[in-house]
C-alpha positions as CSV (number, residue, x, y, z in Angstrom):
1,M,0.0,0.3,-0.4
2,G,3.3,2.1,0.6
3,D,2.4,5.6,1.5
4,E,-1.2,5.7,0.9
5,A,-2.7,5.1,4.0
6,K,-6.7,5.0,5.2
7,Q,-7.1,8.3,6.7
8,W,-9.6,10.6,8.8
9,V,-10.7,13.9,6.9
10,A,-11.9,16.3,9.0
11,V,-13.4,20.0,8.9
12,T,-12.5,22.7,11.9
13,V,-14.8,26.0,11.9
14,L,-13.2,29.3,12.6
15,V,-16.3,31.4,14.2
16,F,-16.4,35.2,14.2
17,R,-18.2,37.4,16.4
18,S,-17.6,41.4,16.9
19,G,-14.0,41.1,15.7
20,R,-13.1,37.7,18.3
21,V,-12.3,33.6,17.3
22,L,-14.6,31.6,19.6
23,S,-12.0,28.9,21.0
24,M,-13.0,25.9,22.4
25,R,-11.1,23.5,25.2
26,R,-11.4,20.0,24.8
27,A,-12.6,18.2,27.8
28,A,-10.5,16.2,30.0
29,T,-12.5,12.7,29.0
30,Q,-11.9,13.5,25.5
31,Q,-9.7,10.2,23.7
32,A,-8.2,13.2,21.3
33,G,-6.7,16.4,22.3
34,P,-7.8,16.6,26.1
35,G,-7.6,19.9,27.0
36,L,-6.9,20.8,23.9
37,W,-8.3,25.2,22.9
38,E,-9.0,24.5,18.9
39,G,-11.8,25.4,17.1
40,V,-15.6,24.0,16.7
41,S,-14.2,20.3,15.1
42,G,-15.8,16.9,14.2
43,R,-14.9,14.1,11.8
44,V,-16.5,14.2,8.4
45,R,-18.6,10.8,8.2
46,V,-18.3,8.5,5.0
47,G,-20.2,10.4,2.1
48,E,-20.4,13.6,3.8
49,D,-19.7,16.7,2.1
50,P,-16.9,18.9,4.3
51,I,-19.3,21.8,4.5
52,A,-22.3,19.6,5.6
53,A,-19.6,18.5,8.6
54,A,-18.9,21.3,9.4
55,R,-22.9,23.3,9.8
56,R,-23.2,19.8,12.2
57,E,-20.3,20.6,13.7
58,I,-21.6,24.0,14.7
59,V,-25.0,23.2,15.7
60,E,-24.0,19.6,17.8
61,E,-21.3,21.3,19.3
62,T,-22.2,24.8,19.7
63,G,-25.9,25.0,19.8
64,L,-24.7,28.6,17.0
65,R,-26.9,29.8,14.9
66,V,-23.6,31.2,12.0
67,R,-22.7,31.5,8.3
68,V,-20.2,29.0,7.6
69,L,-18.3,30.4,4.2
70,P,-18.1,28.4,1.8
71,Q,-14.5,28.6,0.6
72,P,-12.4,26.7,2.9
73,I,-9.9,28.3,4.2
74,T,-6.9,25.6,4.5
75,A,-6.4,22.6,5.0
76,Y,-2.9,20.4,6.5
77,A,-1.9,17.1,7.4
78,A,-2.5,16.3,11.2
79,L,-2.4,12.7,13.4
80,R,-5.1,12.4,15.4
81,R,-4.0,9.6,18.4
82,G,-1.0,8.4,16.0
83,E,-3.6,8.2,12.8
84,P,-2.8,10.4,9.6
85,M,-5.9,12.9,9.3
86,T,-6.5,15.8,6.9
87,V,-8.1,19.2,8.7
88,I,-10.0,20.9,6.5
89,V,-10.8,25.2,8.1
90,F,-13.6,26.9,7.0
91,S,-14.7,30.1,8.5
92,A,-17.9,31.1,9.5
93,I,-19.5,34.8,11.2
94,H,-21.9,34.2,14.1
95,E,-25.8,34.8,13.5
96,S,-26.8,34.6,16.7
97,G,-27.7,32.5,20.1
98,E,-24.8,31.4,22.8
99,V,-22.4,28.9,23.0
100,T,-23.9,25.6,24.4
101,L,-21.0,23.3,25.4
102,S,-21.5,19.0,24.1
103,D,-19.8,16.4,26.7
104,E,-16.7,17.3,24.0
105,H,-16.1,21.0,25.4
106,D,-15.6,21.8,29.3
107,D,-15.3,25.3,28.2
108,Y,-14.9,28.2,25.6
109,R,-13.9,32.0,25.1
110,W,-14.2,34.5,22.7
111,C,-10.7,35.1,21.9
112,D,-8.7,37.8,20.0
113,I,-6.0,36.2,18.0
114,D,-3.3,37.0,20.1
115,E,-5.5,34.7,22.9
116,L,-6.2,32.2,20.4
117,T,-2.4,31.7,20.8
118,E,-1.6,32.5,24.1
119,L,-4.0,29.3,24.8
120,G,-1.6,27.0,22.5
121,A,-4.3,26.7,20.1
122,P,-2.5,24.3,17.1
123,V,-0.4,26.3,14.9
124,Q,-2.4,25.6,11.5
125,L,-5.2,26.7,13.7
126,A,-3.9,30.3,14.6
127,D,-2.4,30.9,11.3
128,A,-5.9,30.1,9.8
129,A,-7.4,32.4,11.8
130,R,-4.9,35.4,10.4
131,V,-6.0,34.7,7.1
132,A,-9.8,34.8,7.8
133,W,-9.8,37.3,10.7
134,P,-13.0,39.5,9.0
135,R,-12.1,43.4,8.2
136,S,-15.5,44.1,9.2
137,E,-18.2,41.9,9.9
């Protein structure tokens, strides 16, 4: 099979509101990345379009109403519990609602770019946030 191993595909959504981005801390009970600050994220299901996965994850993990922008910001290679994964990053604009945490996260913050970096969010995510940061909402 060579270098063409099977791999996971995941999405991460950077939700922007009033010049800040939503960062969520993975609960200590999570097998992958406990304590990691991230955007809204999750795996793409078999046969699911990545943007549909992004919209689904927003509802499941936050309960927010957002507008997901259709053009991905970036994609990058990562490892999930030692297995290869491709992460597709989208951005979204908050429309209404307040965050309701699922069991996947135990805390959240609306951050500026420096706070996102200070929380220890993955470098690829902070870089994507810099690219996508809305000039005006």
